[in-house]
Backbone bond lengths (Angstrom), bond angles and torsions (degrees), N, CA, C in turn:
res aa  C-N    CA-C-N  psi(-1)  N-CA   C-N-CA  omega(-1)  CA-C   N-CA-C  phi
1 M - - - 1.451 - - 1.510 108.10 -
2 P 1.299 115.18 129.59 1.473 117.52 -175.95 1.512 111.19 -73.65
3 R 1.303 115.37 142.20 1.459 120.70 174.53 1.486 105.64 -118.09
4 L 1.314 115.51 135.76 1.412 119.47 -176.71 1.571 109.82 -84.41
5 P 1.289 118.26 150.29 1.457 119.35 -172.81 1.508 114.04 -75.24
6 N 1.277 121.74 -14.93 1.438 126.00 -178.19 1.469 113.30 -59.21
7 P 1.335 120.20 139.52 1.483 121.48 176.83 1.511 106.37 -70.81
8 I 1.284 115.71 155.12 1.462 119.85 178.06 1.494 111.26 -63.20
9 L 1.360 118.96 139.23 1.439 120.60 178.22 1.545 112.02 -59.98
10 K 1.249 115.68 140.02 1.475 120.01 176.25 1.547 110.87 -63.16
11 D 1.304 118.80 136.42 1.447 123.47 179.49 1.505 112.07 62.93
12 S 1.313 118.34 26.91 1.469 119.29 178.55 1.532 110.67 -98.61
13 V 1.299 116.29 162.63 1.471 120.78 176.31 1.511 107.94 -123.68
14 P 1.342 115.14 155.25 1.510 117.91 176.94 1.515 108.84 -78.20
15 A 1.321 112.85 140.83 1.483 119.29 174.85 1.531 104.15 -133.86
16 Y 1.327 113.26 140.54 1.478 121.33 -174.23 1.471 107.59 -114.85
17 I 1.331 118.44 123.51 1.425 126.15 -174.53 1.554 111.78 -114.79
18 G 1.292 115.73 129.65 1.475 120.92 174.26 1.535 106.96 -96.66
19 L 1.322 117.85 132.13 1.448 123.10 -178.60 1.533 105.37 -118.43
20 G 1.341 116.55 142.04 1.442 123.61 178.44 1.534 111.11 -153.06
21 S 1.317 115.85 143.84 1.434 123.09 178.87 1.502 110.41 -155.03
22 N 1.339 116.52 140.97 1.495 118.76 170.26 1.519 113.99 -141.21
23 L 1.314 114.32 16.71 1.522 119.43 174.87 1.511 110.98 -133.74
24 H 1.338 110.78 153.01 1.479 119.74 173.79 1.568 111.26 54.73
25 H 1.300 115.09 61.57 1.513 119.74 174.77 1.518 111.12 64.53
26 P 1.293 118.91 67.81 1.483 122.53 -172.50 1.546 114.02 -52.81
27 I 1.301 118.77 -41.58 1.491 119.96 -178.20 1.588 107.42 -60.58
28 Q 1.311 115.55 -42.54 1.479 117.99 -179.82 1.536 110.46 -69.57
29 Q 1.336 116.93 -33.27 1.490 119.14 176.36 1.501 109.39 -63.27
30 I 1.328 119.79 -41.68 1.464 122.99 -179.51 1.538 108.09 -66.93
31 Q 1.322 116.72 -45.18 1.465 119.10 179.66 1.546 111.97 -57.92
32 Q 1.334 113.90 -47.05 1.451 118.24 -179.94 1.535 111.61 -62.37
33 A 1.324 113.93 -37.92 1.500 118.43 -179.38 1.570 108.34 -65.42
34 L 1.318 118.19 -40.74 1.459 121.16 177.69 1.478 111.52 -61.36
35 H 1.324 117.50 -41.33 1.478 120.03 176.64 1.545 109.52 -60.65
36 R 1.343 116.59 -42.83 1.445 119.77 -176.77 1.558 110.60 -70.52
37 L 1.336 117.25 -35.48 1.459 117.69 177.19 1.509 108.64 -66.64
38 A 1.297 119.57 -38.31 1.470 122.90 178.26 1.552 110.53 -61.34
39 D 1.322 116.71 -27.32 1.472 119.53 -176.49 1.533 113.54 -95.76
40 L 1.289 115.55 2.42 1.527 118.72 -179.35 1.527 109.26 -59.97
41 P 1.307 118.99 144.12 1.484 121.59 176.42 1.528 111.84 -65.09
42 H 1.323 116.24 143.39 1.424 121.68 174.10 1.487 114.95 57.94
43 T 1.367 115.13 28.81 1.474 119.09 -170.19 1.572 104.01 -146.36
44 Q 1.280 114.69 146.03 1.491 124.20 173.87 1.578 108.50 -126.00
45 L 1.300 113.08 134.73 1.456 119.35 171.60 1.549 107.55 -80.30
46 H 1.291 115.76 113.96 1.454 121.64 -177.57 1.520 111.60 -83.46
47 C 1.245 118.79 -47.19 1.442 123.73 179.75 1.542 110.93 -166.84
48 H 1.322 114.64 167.10 1.465 119.93 174.70 1.571 108.51 -148.15
49 S 1.342 111.96 160.25 1.441 120.49 -178.30 1.515 110.22 -82.59
50 S 1.321 113.28 175.41 1.463 120.43 166.66 1.498 107.31 -69.46
51 P 1.305 116.20 164.36 1.518 119.93 171.67 1.548 107.10 -79.57
52 Y 1.269 111.83 145.86 1.526 121.19 177.88 1.505 106.28 -127.22
53 Q 1.358 116.55 145.56 1.421 121.20 174.62 1.513 107.24 -104.62
54 S 1.381 114.06 139.89 1.456 117.06 179.40 1.546 109.01 -148.34
55 Q 1.287 114.35 157.65 1.437 122.02 176.50 1.520 109.22 -70.27
56 P 1.318 120.37 149.02 1.480 125.34 176.64 1.560 109.35 -66.81
57 L 1.294 114.36 150.14 1.457 121.20 170.29 1.578 107.04 -83.19
58 G 1.309 115.64 154.64 1.453 117.63 174.33 1.477 113.29 67.25
59 N 1.278 119.52 -113.97 1.479 125.77 -178.40 1.478 110.89 -67.15
60 L 1.358 115.43 105.33 1.456 120.83 -177.41 1.519 113.28 -79.81
61 D 1.331 116.82 -7.46 1.458 121.01 179.21 1.525 110.87 -85.62
62 Q 1.285 115.90 61.71 1.435 124.48 179.71 1.497 109.29 -158.83
63 P 1.344 119.51 161.68 1.463 120.35 -177.72 1.532 111.12 -64.71
64 D 1.317 114.60 157.72 1.477 121.14 172.88 1.531 109.85 -60.77
65 Y 1.295 117.30 156.22 1.469 124.12 175.72 1.491 111.99 -93.01
66 I 1.357 111.72 150.84 1.485 119.06 163.06 1.506 103.58 -104.83
67 N 1.289 117.11 131.97 1.495 124.53 178.76 1.488 110.87 -127.12
68 A 1.346 113.22 155.62 1.466 119.87 177.50 1.528 104.99 -159.18
69 C 1.316 118.72 170.30 1.440 124.80 171.74 1.587 107.52 -128.07
70 A 1.312 113.97 152.22 1.397 120.29 177.13 1.555 107.79 -133.79
71 V 1.322 117.07 146.48 1.429 123.31 174.29 1.520 106.68 -112.16
72 L 1.334 112.67 125.14 1.475 121.16 175.65 1.515 110.18 -111.74
73 H 1.321 116.24 155.99 1.442 121.47 165.31 1.506 103.65 -117.24
74 T 1.367 117.82 122.00 1.401 119.76 -172.49 1.505 114.08 -136.85
75 Q 1.331 116.54 151.89 1.441 120.98 172.26 1.471 109.19 -103.36
76 L 1.362 120.41 2.62 1.462 121.78 175.65 1.503 109.15 -76.86
77 S 1.336 116.15 149.95 1.475 120.38 174.53 1.483 108.72 -71.17
78 P 1.358 119.94 163.57 1.443 121.72 -179.48 1.572 110.84 -56.03
79 Y 1.322 114.51 -38.75 1.496 118.01 -176.69 1.536 109.37 -72.79
80 Q 1.325 117.00 -38.38 1.489 117.07 174.82 1.521 112.31 -64.20
81 L 1.323 116.45 -40.86 1.451 120.03 176.20 1.507 111.67 -61.20
82 L 1.300 118.52 -47.42 1.462 124.13 178.69 1.525 109.34 -53.73
83 A 1.348 116.48 -47.00 1.436 119.94 178.86 1.515 112.54 -60.84
84 Q 1.295 117.55 -39.29 1.490 122.77 -179.93 1.561 108.03 -67.76
85 L 1.315 117.75 -40.56 1.478 121.15 178.46 1.560 110.13 -62.92
86 Q 1.306 116.50 -42.10 1.447 120.07 179.46 1.520 111.42 -68.52
87 L 1.288 119.16 -35.83 1.456 123.95 172.30 1.529 111.73 -60.57
88 I 1.333 118.22 -45.67 1.426 120.18 176.09 1.559 110.85 -60.86
89 E 1.300 116.62 -45.31 1.471 119.17 176.93 1.520 111.42 -54.93
90 N 1.300 115.72 -45.59 1.491 118.62 -178.23 1.488 111.83 -68.00
91 Q 1.301 117.39 -36.91 1.492 122.65 177.76 1.497 110.77 -63.64
92 Q 1.326 117.58 -26.07 1.463 120.93 -179.06 1.531 111.59 -101.74
93 G 1.317 115.52 19.92 1.441 119.32 171.15 1.532 117.77 87.02
94 R 1.265 116.64 15.40 1.514 119.64 179.42 1.502 110.14 -61.73
95 Q 1.272 116.31 126.00 1.477 124.14 175.86 1.556 105.95 -108.28
96 R 1.320 116.31 115.87 1.478 119.69 178.31 1.523 108.79 -84.42
97 T 1.326 115.79 128.85 1.462 121.24 -179.86 1.510 107.94 -125.86
98 A 1.315 118.50 170.34 1.450 123.38 178.20 1.485 112.03 -71.27
99 E 1.367 118.39 -23.94 1.430 122.90 -178.07 1.592 108.15 -71.04
100 K 1.332 114.91 123.18 1.457 119.56 -172.49 1.513 114.01 -60.82
101 W 1.341 118.02 -44.05 1.443 120.64 -176.71 1.511 111.72 -115.88
102 A 1.302 117.39 51.22 1.446 122.96 -178.98 1.566 108.76 -72.95
103 A 1.307 115.78 158.22 1.442 122.07 170.72 1.586 107.79 -61.43
104 R 1.326 114.98 144.88 1.494 118.57 179.08 1.497 112.60 -149.94
105 T 1.304 112.54 156.31 1.459 119.00 176.56 1.522 110.65 -71.22
106 L 1.335 114.02 -39.51 1.467 116.85 179.70 1.511 111.25 -156.26
107 D 1.318 116.08 136.75 1.453 123.47 175.43 1.527 106.49 -127.15
108 L 1.309 117.37 119.33 1.440 121.33 174.81 1.483 110.70 -116.70
109 D 1.323 117.63 113.62 1.458 123.62 -176.21 1.516 111.15 -106.55
110 L 1.328 121.19 126.37 1.451 125.72 171.11 1.551 104.85 -76.24
111 L 1.342 113.72 103.44 1.497 119.36 -174.41 1.509 108.52 -82.95
112 L 1.306 119.80 -47.66 1.405 127.28 -175.19 1.544 111.50 -143.12
113 Y 1.257 117.15 140.70 1.461 121.48 173.23 1.519 106.46 -129.05
114 A 1.351 114.60 99.93 1.483 120.60 -169.16 1.515 109.30 50.22
115 Q 1.324 115.97 -128.69 1.473 120.59 177.88 1.527 111.98 -111.24
116 F 1.359 114.24 20.33 1.463 118.48 -176.66 1.480 110.51 -69.09
117 T 1.368 114.17 143.11 1.490 120.04 165.65 1.557 106.24 -118.33
118 I 1.282 113.17 127.96 1.538 122.50 -175.53 1.493 106.52 -133.24
119 Q 1.310 114.69 139.55 1.528 118.50 174.89 1.517 104.59 -142.66
120 T 1.335 115.53 92.47 1.436 124.13 174.03 1.526 109.59 -125.90
121 A 1.361 117.24 173.45 1.453 120.12 176.39 1.559 109.90 -65.83
122 Q 1.336 115.82 -28.52 1.437 119.89 -176.13 1.529 113.18 -87.50
123 L 1.334 117.74 -31.73 1.480 119.19 -171.88 1.520 108.02 -153.75
124 T 1.393 110.08 139.24 1.481 118.75 174.00 1.541 104.53 -127.49
125 L 1.307 111.74 127.24 1.505 121.93 176.09 1.508 110.05 -132.05
126 P 1.366 115.42 134.40 1.408 127.14 -5.80 1.504 112.36 -62.45
127 H 1.316 115.61 159.24 1.501 120.75 179.37 1.562 106.91 -53.54
128 P 1.351 114.31 138.43 1.452 119.55 -177.63 1.508 114.73 -56.04
129 G 1.317 119.26 -29.93 1.454 121.40 -178.80 1.487 115.85 -91.67
130 L 1.325 117.70 -0.97 1.400 120.75 -173.64 1.474 115.57 -52.66
131 Y 1.325 118.32 -46.40 1.454 121.81 -171.54 1.494 113.07 -83.76
132 T 1.345 119.62 -5.84 1.455 120.08 -174.71 1.535 115.41 -118.78
133 R 1.306 117.26 -6.83 1.484 120.04 -169.52 1.563 109.07 -109.74
134 H 1.321 113.84 114.44 1.471 120.87 -179.82 1.504 112.81 -60.25
135 F 1.354 115.45 -34.38 1.450 117.99 -179.26 1.544 112.75 -75.03
136 V 1.309 118.59 -2.38 1.470 123.80 172.19 1.538 108.04 -104.87
137 L 1.334 119.38 -48.83 1.468 123.59 -174.84 1.502 111.93 -61.75
138 Y 1.315 120.24 -50.54 1.435 121.91 -175.82 1.576 113.04 -64.12
139 P 1.343 118.47 -47.19 1.456 116.61 176.14 1.563 111.93 -65.88
140 L 1.274 119.32 -36.33 1.438 122.31 177.76 1.540 108.94 -61.79
141 Y 1.363 116.70 -44.58 1.464 119.31 178.74 1.544 111.62 -61.39
142 E 1.334 115.56 -36.97 1.481 118.20 179.29 1.562 109.12 -61.66
143 C 1.307 117.83 -36.83 1.444 122.68 179.96 1.549 113.00 -75.11
144 Q 1.325 115.27 -40.48 1.459 118.73 -167.69 1.557 107.86 -145.81
145 P 1.347 115.94 72.11 1.492 118.65 -174.63 1.543 113.73 -62.59
146 E 1.315 119.34 -25.63 1.482 122.52 -178.60 1.489 112.17 -93.36
147 L 1.342 119.31 9.95 1.495 119.95 -173.85 1.522 111.46 -64.01
148 I 1.255 114.75 134.38 1.493 124.23 169.32 1.509 108.73 -97.14
149 L 1.349 117.09 123.50 1.458 118.46 -176.68 1.537 110.43 -84.40
150 P 1.334 117.61 167.25 1.466 120.48 -174.64 1.525 111.83 -61.40
151 N 1.343 118.31 -22.23 1.456 119.55 176.50 1.529 111.12 -77.21
152 G 1.344 118.73 3.97 1.454 122.68 179.45 1.510 116.50 82.63
153 Q 1.296 116.01 1.35 1.529 120.21 179.95 1.479 110.54 -102.58
154 P 1.361 115.80 148.47 1.480 118.21 178.86 1.496 110.10 -68.68
155 L 1.316 115.25 148.26 1.495 119.50 176.79 1.454 113.19 -55.51
156 R 1.363 116.98 -40.78 1.464 123.10 -174.96 1.554 111.34 -59.85
157 T 1.369 118.21 -25.64 1.443 123.50 178.34 1.534 107.51 -63.51
158 W 1.317 117.53 -39.03 1.475 121.07 -173.76 1.548 110.22 -75.77
159 L 1.299 118.02 -20.07 1.467 116.28 176.87 1.499 112.94 -63.91
160 T 1.313 116.79 -26.27 1.513 119.64 -178.72 1.523 109.35 -77.67
161 T 1.308 118.41 -9.64 1.475 120.24 -176.25 1.509 113.45 -97.29
162 V 1.351 117.40 -7.05 1.455 121.72 176.85 1.527 110.79 -126.03
163 S 1.296 115.04 144.36 1.480 120.55 176.97 1.537 108.97 -79.69
164 H 1.285 114.74 146.28 1.479 115.92 174.32 1.535 111.86 -94.74
165 D 1.358 115.06 8.88 1.456 119.16 178.89 1.564 109.91 -61.91
166 G 1.306 114.89 134.47 1.439 118.53 -178.77 1.596 113.58 86.24
167 L 1.306 114.12 1.03 1.485 119.59 -179.98 1.478 109.35 -114.99
168 T 1.330 117.96 124.42 1.389 120.93 -175.75 1.514 110.41 -125.35
169 R 1.300 121.40 118.54 1.389 124.76 175.48 1.492 109.50 -73.79
170 L 1.353 118.19 121.94 1.446 119.08 -175.27 1.568 108.58 -91.05
171 N 1.290 116.93 160.65 1.401 120.56 173.73 1.497 109.85 -59.75
172 R 1.228 115.73 136.30 1.559 118.84 -178.38 1.487 109.43 -56.26
173 V 1.286 115.47 123.62 1.449 122.69 177.41 1.539 106.70 -73.93
174 E 1.260 119.15 136.02 1.494 122.18 -175.84 1.513 111.22 -49.80
175 A 1.278 118.72 -45.65 1.455 120.46 -176.69 1.498 111.13 -68.24
176 L 1.311 119.87 -22.97 1.449 122.31 174.89 1.527 111.48 -81.44
177 A 1.320 116.56 -23.25 1.450 118.65 -175.26 1.510 113.82 -77.85
178 G 1.259 117.58 -30.86 1.477 121.07 -178.53 1.538 109.82 -94.60
179 K 1.321 117.88 -166.20 1.392 122.84 177.12 1.448 109.16 -66.54
180 P 1.333 121.62 119.04 1.434 122.38 -178.70 1.512 112.76 -61.93
């Protein structure tokens, strides 16, 4: 996993982002999203995982997803960061529908923000699917294998609770390997 040479921003916190796409050239959608994450104000892209292919949740009558995780160091608040993630989704053609697990050009989930736990109508941290989704846990582990989760348990403990069936780590795409 590439690490960028920039020093960590002073007074920043780590934020962990889940990326997913299954429409309009998903690999390119993830690449473009990584570029945009790297350009966020008061934020540095620290590293990102390889892309992974996974089956969709819910409605299986849609293309497979390409997933990845990114680690940011940010001075933005969790709500400011969430707003920036939603802006990136919109810029990349995200259409929000009533269907919970609809196909999408881009889905950016704020998985963790330091060790914060938040439960509001706007934001839940850790992300509600963090502990149960293989397409989140495995890429996150690739980025931060020694991560301790807000529940006090090591991330690696949770890998044993989910099957990696249906999850394929793809060869690192060149554009994902370097600075996005």
